[in-house]
N, C-alpha and C positions, 0 to 999 in steps of 0.2 A: 460317421459311417462305420458300421461294424461288419465283420466278416460273416458270411452265411453260416447258419447253424449246422453243425455236424449231425446232431440228432435233436430234433425239435419236439420230441414227445414230452407230455406233461404227466402228472400223477394219474389223472383219470385214464389216459390212454394206456399207461403201463398196467393199471389194474385190469382194464378190459382185456389186454393181451394175456395176462396171467390167468384170468378166468377162462379164456378160450383154450389155453393149454392144459389146464388142470385135469379135464377128463381123460387126457391121453397119458398123463404121468401118475396121477393119484385118483383112479376111478372110484375108489371107495369113499372119497370125500365129497360131500355135498357143497360144492363151491358157491351155490346160489343162496345159501343160508347166511343171513346177516348176523345170526346169533352164534354161529360157529366161531370158536376161538381162532381158527386159522384165518378168518377174514381180517382180523386185526393184524396178524403177521403179514398178510399180503399188503395191507396199507402201509405198515412200517417199512417193508422192503421197497415198495414203490417210492416212498418219500426219499429213502436213502439213495435209491437208484437215480432219481431225478437230480439229487445233489451232485452225484458223480457226473451226470450228463452236463450239468451247468459248468462244472470245472473243465470238462472236455470241450465244451463249446467255446470256452475262453482261450483255449490253446492257440487257435489261429491268430487271435489278436495279440496274445503274449509273444508268439513267435515273430509276428510282424514288428512289435515294439523292440524285441531283442535284435532283430535284423536292422531296424532303423538305428538302434543304439550303437551297433557296430559301425554304422556309417556316420556316427557323430550326431545323430538326431536325439535330443533329449527334451524333456518338458521345459518349455520356456518359463523362466521364473517370474514371480510377481514384479511389476514395475511400479515405481513410487510416483505418487501424485506430486505435482509441482504447484507452488502457490506463491504469490508475492506477500511478504510479511512486513508490516509497518511497525517501527519502534517509536514509542512516544516518550519524549524526554521530560524531565521534571520542569515545572514552570519556573521561569526566571533564570534558567541556566544560560550562561554566556559562552561556554566553551563546548566544542564538539566532543562526542563520546564515541570511542571505538567499539564497534560490534564485530568481534572476531568471526572468522569462518567457522562453521560447525556449531554456532550458537544454537542451543536447543529451545524450542517453543513447543507447546502442546495444545491440543483441542480435546475437550471431554469426549469420551466414547459414546456413540449412540446405542451400542449394544450392552453397555454396562461393564465392559472389560477395562483393560488398562488404557490410560490416556494415549492419544494418537500423537506421536512425537514427530516434529518437523525440525530439520536442521538447515541453517543457512548455508548456501554453497560458496559464498565469497565474503571476504571481509568488507566492512562498510563503516564509514565515519558518519555517524548521525549528527547533523548540524542543527543548531538552534535557529538558524536563519529560516524565516518563514516566507513562503511565496504569497505575497499580498496582491499581486496584479498578474493577470493572465489575459493577453489580447493577441489578436492576429491583425495584420495590416497588409494591404495590397495596393500598390500605386495604380495598377490598371483600372480598378474600379474606384480609386480614391476612397478606399473603405478602411475603417477601423472597427473591429468587432470584438466585443468583450465576452469573456466566458461568464456563465451563470455565477451570481455572487457566491463567494466562499467555496468555489469548486476545488481550489487547490488545497483546501484544508479538510473539507468533508463534502460528500455528495449532496446536492440539493434533493430534498424529499419531493416525491411526485405530488402534483396537485391537479385536480380535474373538476371542472364545473361546466355548466351550460348557461348561455346567455338567456336571461329571462324575458327581455323585451327587445325589439329590433333597435339597432343603432345605425346611424348614418355616418358617411364620410365626414370627417371634421369633428366628430364628437370626442370628448375626452373622458367619458365615464362609461363603465359597463355595469349593468345590473345582472347579477348572477344569483344562483340559488344559495350559495354560501361562499364568502371570501376568506373563511377561516384558514389560517396557516400562511397566508401571503405576507410578504415583507416588502418595504420600499426597495426598489432596485431589481426585484425579480423580473425575469423575462417570461412573457406569455406567448404561446402559439395560438393564434385565433383561427381555428378551422383549417390549419395548414396553409393559410393564405397570407398571413401577415404576422410580424412580431410586434409586441408592444411592451413597454417598460412600465412597471407599477410605480406610481408616485406615492400612493397610500391606499390602504384597504381597510374597510370596517364593515362589519355585518355582511350585507350583500351588495355593497357598492365598491367598485374598484376604480380609483382615479388614476388616469394614465398620464405619463410624463409628456406626451405629445399627442396631437390629434390623430385620429384614425385616417388611414388612406382610403380604405374600402368600407362598404356598408355590409352589415351582417344581420341575418334573420334570427329570430328567437329560436333557441335550440342549438345554436352553433356551439361546438365544443371549445372549451378554453383549457389549455394545459400549460403547466409550468415547464419551461425548457430546462432539461437536466443534462443535456449533452452539448458539447461545444464543437460545432462544425466550423472548421477553420475557413476564413475568407468568405464566410456567408453568414446571413442572419440579420440582426438589427444593426444597421450601419450607424455608428456613433460619431462619424466624422462630420464636422461642421466647420465652415470657413466664414467667420464673421469679423467685421471691424466694428468696434464699439467706440462711440464718440460721446464725451460728456462735457457739459457746461451747466453748472447748477442754476445760475441766475438766468442765463440767456434762454435756457430751455424750460423756464417756468412760464409756459404758454398754454393756450387753450385751443379749442377747435376753430377759433376765429383768426388764428395766426397762420402765417405761411413761413416755412423753413426752407432754407437753401444750404446745401452742404458743398463747400468749395474746397478743392484740393490744389495746393500750390507746389509745383516742382521746379527745380532749377534746370535750365538748359545748358548746353555745352558752351554757350557764349557767356555764361555767368549770369544771365538774366533769369527771370522767373516766368512761369506760365501758370495761369489759374484756370482750372476746368470745373464746370458745374457737374458734380457727381450725383445730383438729386435724382435724375431719371435713369441712371445706369444700372441700378439694382433696386431691389425692394427693401425699403427701410422700415424699421419698426420702432415703436415707443412702448414704454411700460405703463400699464394701467391695471395692475393685478395679474396681467399676463402680457406677453408680447403681442402687440396689435399693429397691423399694417398701417403705415402712413399712406394717405391718398395722394396720387399725383395730380397736380393742377397746373394750369398754364404758368402760374407764378412760382411754383415750387411744390413743397410737400405740406399737407395739412393733416392733422389728426381727424379721426372719424367724427362726423357730425354728432353733437351732443356730448362729446368727450369732456371730462373734467380736465383740470390742470394736469399736465404731464407729471406722472408720479416719479418718485425716486426709488431706486432699488440697489441692491448690492450686486456688483459684478467683480469677481475675483477678490471679494472681501472689501471692496471700496464702494461706499454708498454715495450715489450721485444721481443726477438726472441724465439718463443714458439714451442714446439712439444706437441702433445697430442695423447693419446691412450685410447681406451676404457678399463676400468678396467675389467679384466676377472672375471667370476663368481667364487666366493670363494677365490679370490686373497687377500692376506693380505700383503701389501707392507710396513711392519714395518721395517724401516731402512732408509738408505740414497741412493740417486741416483747419478750416475756418468755417464758422457757423454764422449765417445771416438769417435774422428773424424779423418779420414785420407783421403788424396786425392792426386792424381797426376793430377794437374790442368793445366799443360802445361806452356805456356809462361806467363811471368809477365804481369800485367795490363799495366804498363808503364815503360819506361827506359829513363833516360836523361844522356847524357855524357856532363858534365858541364851544360851548358844551352841549349844544343841541344838535341832534341828528337831522340831516337834511335828506328828504326823499319823499316818495320814490324818485329816482334820479332820471328816469326816462319818460316821465309823464309831462303833460302839457301845463300843469298848474304852476310849476316853477317856484322860485324862492328869491328873496331879496339877499343880495350879496353879503351884507353885514347886518342884516336884520332891519327892523323898522327904525331904530334910532342908533346910527353908527357912532362909535366912539373910538378914540385913538387906542390902538392895541387890539381892536376886534380882529378875530382870525377865522379864516375859512380853511378847514383841513380836507384834503382830497387824498384818497387811498386807492392804489391799484397795484396789487402784488405782481401782476404780470408786466405792466408797462414800466413802472417806476423802479423795478429791480434790475433793469438792464443798464448797468454802470457804463456811462459814456454813450448811451443810446440817445436817439433823437425822439422826443415826444411832442406830439401835436395835441394841444388841449383846445377844444372848440366848444362853444355853447351859443345858443340862440338867445337874443334879447327879446323878451316878450313885449316890452313897451318901447321899442327902439325909436319909433317916429317921435314920440313925445320927448324922450330923453335927448334925442338929437336936436330938437327944436330948442329946448331949454339951454342946452350947452352952447348952441350957436348964438343965442341971445346973450348969454353971459360972456362969451368970448368975442362977440361981434365978428363972427366968422360965417362964411357961406360956402355951400357946395362941398367940393372935395377937401377943402381945408377943414371944414367942420367935421367931416368924416374921419380925417386923419387925427384931429384932436380928440375925437370920440374914442379912438383906439388907445390913446395914451391915458385914458382914464384908469386903465388896468396896470399902469406902470409907474405913473408919477407919484401917486399917493399911496401905493401899496408895495409891499416887498414880497417877491416869490422866492421861497426857500425850500431846501431839502434837509433831511437829517443824515448826518454822516457817522452816527454812532457816538459822537461826543457833544454835538451841538447842531444848531440850525445855521446853515450857510446859504448865501444867495445862489439861486440858479443862474446858469449862463443862458440868458435868453437869446434866441437866434432871430426871431421875427415876431411881430404882432401886427395883425391886420383886421380890418372890419369890412365885411361883405354886405353892402347896403341892400343888395337885391334879396338876399336870404336872411338879413338881419342876424348875421353870424359873425362872432368874434373868434379869431383863431390865434393862439399863442404857441409858438414853437420854442422849445428849450432843450438843453442837453442835461441828461441825468448825470449827477455827480459821479465821478469815478470811484468815490468812496461812499456812495449811498448805502445806507443800512436800514434795517427794519426797526420799528419802534411801536410801542403800545400807546395808542391814543384812546382815551376813554375805555381802556381795557381791551382794545381791539389791536392785535399784532398784525402789522402789515408794513408796506413801504408807503410813506406819506410825503406829500409836499403841502406847503401851506401858503396862503395868501393873507398877509398881515397888513392892517391899516396903520400907516406910519404917522399921519398928521391930518389935521383939519385945515381946509383951504378956504380963506374968506371969499374966494371967487365963487363959491357955491357949487363947485364941481362935485364935491363930496355929498352935497345935498342930493344932487342928481344920482350919484353913484349909490348911496346908501338907501335912499328912500324911494327913488323913482325907477331904479334899474332892476328889472325883473329877469332873472336867469332861468332859462328853460333848456331841456335836452342837452345836458353836458355829455360830451363825447371825447374819448381818448383813443388816439392812434399812436403807433410807435414803430420805429425801425432801429435795429441794432445789429452789429456784427462784431465778432471777437474770435481770437484763436481758441481752438478747443482746449478746455482745461485738462482733459485726459483723453488719450487715445490708446486703446488696447486692441490687439487682434487675438482671435481664438481660432486655433487650428491644431490639428493633431491632439485634441483634448487638453490643450494647455493655453494659458493666456501669456501674452508678451506685451510689455509696455512699449508703445510706439510714439509716445508723446513728443519725443525729440525729433521725430521725422524719419526714422529708419524704415527700410522697406518692409512692407507687410508680408512679403512672400519670400524674402531672403532666408535660406536655410529652413524653410517651412515645408517643403515638399517631402512626401513620403519617399523612403528608399525605393528604388526601382524594383528590387527583388522582394517579393512577398515573403513574410516571415511570421513565425510565432514568437511572441515576446513574453518572458517571465520576469517579474520584478520581485527581488528579495528585499526584506527590510534591513538586512545586514549582509555583509559579504560572506558567501559560503566558502570559506577558505579551507585549504588542505584537502585531504581526501583519502580514499575515493568517496565522493558524495554520490548518492544513488537516488534517482527519481524514477518512479514507475509510471508509465503511461498505459492506461487501459484504453485501447482503441477499438473502434468498430471494425469487424472483419470486412474487407472489401477486395475486389479483384483488381489487380494492376497488370498492365501489359508489360511483359519482360523487356520488350524493345524500347519502352518509354519509362523505365523505372525511375522514380524520383531520386534526386541526389540532394540531401540536406546537409548543410554545414552548420555546426554549432559555433557560436561566437559570443564573446563577452565584452562589455564596455570597460576599457582599461586606460590608464594613464600611459602615454608613450612619448617618445621624444618629439618635441614640437607641439604637444597638446594631448588630446585624448581622442579615442575613437574605438571602432570595433576591431577586435583581434580574434583570430581563429582559436578555438578551444579544442584541444585534443581530447575527444570523448569516445568512450566505448559505447556505441549506439546499438543497444539490443533491440531497438524498434525497427531496424533496417530502414532508416530514413523515414520514420513515422508511417510505416505501412503495416505494422503489426504491433501488438501489445508487447511490452518489454521494458527493461531498465536502461536508462541512460546514466552512465558513470563518468565522472570527471574529477579532476583535481583543481580546486580553486586557487588561483595564483595571487600573490600579494598586490599586484598592480590593478586588481579589480577595483574600480572606482565608482562612486555614486554620481548619477547624472539625472537630469530632469527629462523624462520622456512621457508623453501622453498625460502631462499634468501631474506626474508623480515623480518625486525624487527617490530613486531606488537604485539597487545594484542589479543591472539588467543582464539577462541571458537571452539569447535568441537562437532560433533554428531557421536558417535561411533556405528557401527553395531556390537553389542556385540555377536549376534548369527551367524553372517556371512552368512545370508541367501540371501542378495542382490546379484543379478547376476553381475559379473564383466567381463571385457574384456577378451576374450579368454576362458571363462568358458562355457562348454557345459553341466553342471550339471542340469538335469531336476528337481532336488529337490530344486533348488534355485528360489527365487522370483524376479520379475522385479525390476531393480534398479530405484530409484526415478528419475523423470524427472522434473527439476525445470524450470518452465516457467517464474518465476520472484521472486525476493527476495526484500522485502520492509521494511526498518527500520521505526521506529516511526509510526507504522501502527496498528490499532486496528479495531475491528468489530463495525459497526454501524447498527442500524435498522431504517427503515422508520416509525418513530413514533414521537409524540410530547408528552412530559410529563406535567401533571398538578398536582399540590399538594394542599392539603387542600381545595378542592372545597366543599363548603357547598351545599349538594344536597337537604336539606330540614329539616323540624322539625317534629318529631314524635308526633302524637296525641294519641298514645296508641291504635289505631284501628287495627283490624285484616287485614291481606293481604294488608298492606300499600304499595303504589307504589311511587317510586321516579324516576326522570329522570336526567341523566347527560347531560351536555351542549354540549359535543363533542362526535361524533360517527364516525366510529365504535370503540368500546373499545377493546383494545388488551389485556392488563393486568390491574389489579386493586387491591387495598387494601382498604377495607371499614372499617371505625371506627365509633363507636357509643359512645357518651358521657354517661356514666353510673354512674357518681359520686353520683348523688342524690339517686339512687336506689341500689347501690352496698353495700353489707354488708362486714364487716371486714373478715368474714369467707370466703366469695366468693373471696375477694381479696387475701387472703392467699392461696386459692386453685389455683388461677391464677399463683402465684409464684411457686407452687409445680408442676403443670402440664405444665408449659411453655407457657401459653396463653399470647399473645402479648398485651401489654397495655403501655400507656404512659400518663404522667401528664402534664398539663399546670399549671404553678404556677404564683402567683402575685409577686410584688416586695418584699414582706416579706417572700416569700418562701412557702406560703400556697397554697394548691392545689385548683384550681378553676374549673378544668375539668379533667376527667379521661377517656381517650379514649381507648376503648377495640376493638381489631380487631375481626371482624366477618368473617366467612368462606363461600366461594361460593360453592354451590352444583348445580348439574344438575336439581334436582327435590326435592321438600320438602316432597314428599310422605314418605320418609324413615326417616325424621327428627323427633326428640322428642320435647316435650314441653320446655325443657331446653336447646336445642341446638341453639347456636348463628349462624344460617344459613340464607342465602339469595340466591335468584336466580336472575341472570342478563341476559338479552337479549343483547348480545354485539352488535348486529346489530342496534337495536333501542335505546339502552342505558337505557332501563327500568329496574329498580331494584324492586324486590318484596320480602317482608318479610313474615314470617309465620303468622299463625292465633292463636297461643298459644297452639295448639294441635300438629300441624306439624310445628315446628319451633317457636322460641320465637318471641314475639312482642317487638320491641324496646321501651324502657321507654319513657315516655312523656318528652319533652324538646324542647327548642328553638334552632334551628340550631345545633342540636345534632347529625346529620348524615353527615359525610364528607368522601371524597374519594380522594385517590391518584391514578392516572391512566395514562395510555398511550393510545393514539388513533392514528389511521392512517391505513397504509396497503393499499393493492390494487396493480394492475398491473402497475399503473403509477410509482411505486417505482422501477421498474426494469429498471433503467437508464443505459445507456451505460458507458463504461470506460471513465475516464477523464471528466465526466460530472459534478461531485460535485466540485464546485469551490468557494462557499461562506461559510465563517465562521460566523455563527450568534452569537455564544458566543465569546465575545471579550477576547482574551488571549494574554498577553504581550509576545513579542519576537516570536510569531508565524506569519510567513509571508503569509502562504497560506495553502490550503488543496486540496486534490484531491482523486479520487478513481482509483487505478491502474487497477482494473478489473471491469467488469460489475456487477451490482447488480442483485440478483436473489431471487426467493422464494416469491415474492409478488403476491397475488391472491385477486381478488375482493370478495365481500360478495356472498355467495352461493345463487343461485336463487331457486325459489320454485320448479321448475321442478326437479332439482337435489336433493332437499330435499325429494320430493315425491318418488324418486327412492331409496335414501339412507335410509329413515325411515323404510319402510317395511323390508329391509334387516337387519337393526339393530334389529328390533323386532324378526326377524327370528334367527339370530345368538346370540343375547344378549351378544355381545362382547366375544364370545367364538368360536374358529374355530374348526369345526368338519368335515364338508363336504368341497369339493373343492370350491363350491360357497361361503362358509363362508370365506375361505382364500382370495378369490378374492375381496370380499366386504371389508374385513379389510384392504387390501392393499390400496383401494381407500380412506379409512378413515385415513390411516397413512400419506398421503400427498395429497395435492390438485393438485399436478403437474403430476398426472398419467393420461395417455390417454388410455392405454389398459393394461390388465393383464390376464395371463392364469396360472392356477395352474396345475402342473403335480404331482399328488400324488404318493407316494412310488417311487420317483425318486431322485437319489442323484445328486451331483454336476457334475458328469461325464456323466449324462444322463442314467445311468444304473438303473435297477430295484432294489430297496432296501426298505424293510419295515421300517416304522417309519421316512422316509425322505420325505421332500417336496421341490420341486423346483418351484419357482415363476418367470415366465417370465414377465418382466415389460418393458413397452414402455412409456417413459415420454412425456409430451407435449413439442414439440420442432419443429422448422422449419427446422432442419437439415435433410440431406438426409437419414442418418442412425441413428435415435435416439437411444441412449443408456443411461441407468441410471447411474448417477454419483456415486462415492464412498459414498458420504454423503447420497444420496437418498437410496442406497442399505442398508446402516447402519440404517437409520431411519425406513425403512420398516421392516428389520429383527428384530429390538428391539421391535417395536410395535406389530408385529404379534406373536413373541415368547412369549410375556407376556400374550397373549390370546389364545395360542395354547393348545391343550389337549394331555394328555398321553405322550408317548415318544417323540413326535414331539417337545415338549417344551424344550427338552434337548439342550445344546449348540451344535452348528454346525449341527443341524438336519434340519435347514431351510436355503435354498440356494436361494439367489436372484440374478438374472442376466438378461441381455438383451436377445432378441431373436436372432436366427441365421438368417441372411439375405440372400436372393437369389436375385441376380441382374437380372433384366428383361430388355433386349435390343431388340429394334424393328428395322427391316430393311424393308422398304416399298417403292413402286413406285406408285405415284399418277398421275392421268391424269385429267387435268382441261378442261373445255369447251372452254376456251379462254386463249391465252398466257398472257393476262393481269392479270390473277388470279395466275400465277405461284409463284411470290415471297411471296404474302400474304398467299397462301396455304401452303407453306413450313414452314413459321413462325408459322402459326396456328397449323399445325400438330405437330411440336415439342412442342409447348406449351401444347396442349391437352395430348400428351403422358406423358410429365413430370408431369402434374397435375393428370392425371388419375392413374398413377402408384405410387403416393406418399403413403407410408404405412399408414399415419394417416388421410390424407384429400383426398385421391383418391377414386377410384371406382365410379360407376354411381350415388350413393347417397351422395358422398363427405364425407362419414363417415369413410373412410379408409378400409383397407383389413383385413379380419379375418385371424387368425393364420392358417397355413396349406393350404391356398388357393392361386391359381394363376389365371391370366386372361384367358378367353376363346378367341380364335381367332374370333369367331362370334361377341363378344362384341367389339373387336378392329375394325372390319369391320364397325360396326354401328358408333363407335366413329369417325373414319376418314371419313366415307362416308357422314357425314352430314356437312362437311366443305363447306362453301359457294364457289360456282364456280367449285366444283369438279364433274367430269363426272363419274369416277369410280376408285376403288382401283385395280390396275393391279397386284400388287405383295405384299405379306405380309409374314413376317418371324419373329418368336419370338425365342430368345435365352435366356436360363436360365443358370446362372453360380453361383455355390455355393462357400462358403468360401474356399473350398479345390481345387478350380479350375476346378471341373468337369462341363462339358458343355452338355446341351441337346438342340437340335434345333427342333422347331415345325413349320411345314408349313401345308397348307391345304392338301397336298399330302403326308405328312410325320408326323405321330404322334409318339412322343417319350414317352417311359415309364418313368415317373418321380416319384420317391419315395419321397412323401411329408410327412415329419415328422410333428407332431403337434406343434413344436416350431419354425417353420420357418415363416418368414415374407418377402414379396417382397419389392423391392425398384426400383426406376427408374434408369436405366443404361445409356449407350451411344446409342443414336438412330441415324440411317442413313436414311434420307428421300430424295428421288429423285422425283422431280415433273417435268412433261412435259405436253405439251399442245396437245389436240386432233386435234386442228385446224391446217390447213396447210398454 
């Protein structure tokens, strides 16, 4: 805002006035002739006169600036951008490297000037310890959530695709337009409804690690998850018990399995429970498949092959697994019982000749047509005969039983049941039943042999040897038994056995039970061996307090170690502000456990981006958590206020969203430091002026050498009141200079004659001392005024991410440097126009907020990055009327579509204004800073051009104008943005669009307003909507639909 013009005449008006006066003063001159030489003189005079008027018109503004300067108002200097800077150590380095404070890095200039220098603000010890694990865990939801792979070392790159064909719940594959760039372990967001983990990806097929929960239509978006929302996402928590027995579980779909659990009771006895039906059990057949529950136990799915073996925790075996039921305490031992009626043997050989098919009616002769001593029948069943110690029932039908029984009765002179009993011994007296034990054939332990005359069935029961082993017979590897002919009997029984006995439909059934060979539990992402019978739940529950866990591959010792958390800006209720405690896992007396870590938490309990600094202590120890043996650090939500998955508690606060985690990262400012710059010599004159060599000055410490003038009493007083001073000494230790630090003030009007004060104009670098009445005069001396200072700042420091790449300060074992996020906060020196606006406001409020305008003025002073602000007095954070509360609506300078203040900006404004607020408003939590409520404005219009050639250009221009016109900060007709509580008028939009080149007229125009709650109002020339515009709303450009056609035929 500029002062009104004293004289607003321009060159044309001056010439007109001179020509009007000419006839009265020089009547002999023809003033109207352009060819007269005097006309040129008039034009020259008019130009010089206007120059004088311009200087005269600037007098009010200069007087105002001089007046404001007397009041201590000067141009605000440039402010430096701040940015996190990551230092990359040499590969293979084992020791940490010190990064001193004020280490200089630089980014290449965008304007072709000098490099943009950044300096670190604090010292940091760069550690070679890498963060290899990053998880969050919450007991409330029994959840463990992993960060996107590699997030702690580098940000995952975005990935976007669409599903090409519909997928159903339970599917494990996605067909997309392209899966290029995906890696195993990547997390995918499917249409915002579900998370899925990539097992593998190739071409346009994505294989998923687990079946989908929901179904999705073609066209559904698939995005790689690049941010880590704590306590939410893909829950990796699983609670399984794994039970293995390689031989016993070598069974098929015809077998039934029971899982028995034995526990000891208080009296010393034991109790066995059948756990088969208590949970869902699964077996492995290329994937985990559910066992089916039957009346007799568990069965594989119909048609399943033999249960397969797989590796679990690096151990290959035949495994069953079941989810551990809630509250289950499987303290004890597991036992597996299997039984099956599996039908025909796998293979049979009579001597060297195969016998079969084994389940057909034709049958075969036991030892062939002509039996001889030593003839052998081999029977194989990998399932039944592998069960060491199991009971096997071998049964077969006699095809010519009636004839064989008659012959046997005649030979033995037996009748009835005696003949039938003798008939059964045919298979025991002259033959030997044997099994292979890995070294030789041993006799089977027969339990029973019987003949069922009604069904012509012989049944033999025997125990499988406890040392039974597999063997290759005729090149066929399996578990075998054999029936071997021992001798020929003159009684003729073998005649009957060998030539007359026809064997049909051989069948095998078995039952066996044994302790589990291996028992593992999987919980909290790690396996534990429970074969000995310890509790499957002991020490397995997640800690009650939810936490973020970081796993280092080595101990990050010494310090300060610095980790930078880039967090999503979110609003937090001050009354429920989270409290996070940092802990590390350490050795301590009596064992090991979590110990509080004294950390400098620049994230304010994970509520804003910042650095967490700590010193790693020697007792930091490695331990196994979540299946990884690491050196663990965690951030514990001690108050439990962060929202977790499945929680609908409105009293909880948003969980932190980690956009990036960067180790060996500290904050740097866009400044350059200069030390011990001699700015001049004092001559003892009042109001002495000195000038620094580099501007603008950001911070400074000024010292004056007072050794010659300082008394012992004054020096003693320095030591008592804490005045900063330092001495320069010669080789003999004698003081040659005594530098006393002086204090910067805004104005010397309040300084006394003994106050060591000075005023500095940081923009020009001019330093002014007092006159002996208002501020001391520096003592006379040569080069006795020196300055340590930093200069820099400006918008050029707001560099993009990954721009800083030069390390100007050479540090051994540091390979490189970068900035993982963009720099922000750099502003140029304030211009005079802004100072003229700010100065009178400062005089009015005098740094105390009383009226709404005072609060708004102080907000602009709190930060240079404010575009607009509105004060709502007596309004609390919910928008309700409440005395003593103030809500400040702040819109930052931003090119975003919906500018919102960051957490750091809200904090800065709150602290600045609260220190200057009056009465009850100054109390904590009485000032609430937030962004505006936005209303989306969308336009639908039909435009008609004069010629078809204008159609494409008119459409592009219409969209450009609408987007520009409706921007909240740079829109409107004056390009100064929209006021709070205002919306466009249709008449203004007609004017905006009607002036597009080549346009004939606007045929149709419709404006749609949509608020944050989804309420919609449509406004047309024929339909006006009643819109309730609250004072805290601000419009923004939505989605526009423009149709352009030509009027020409």
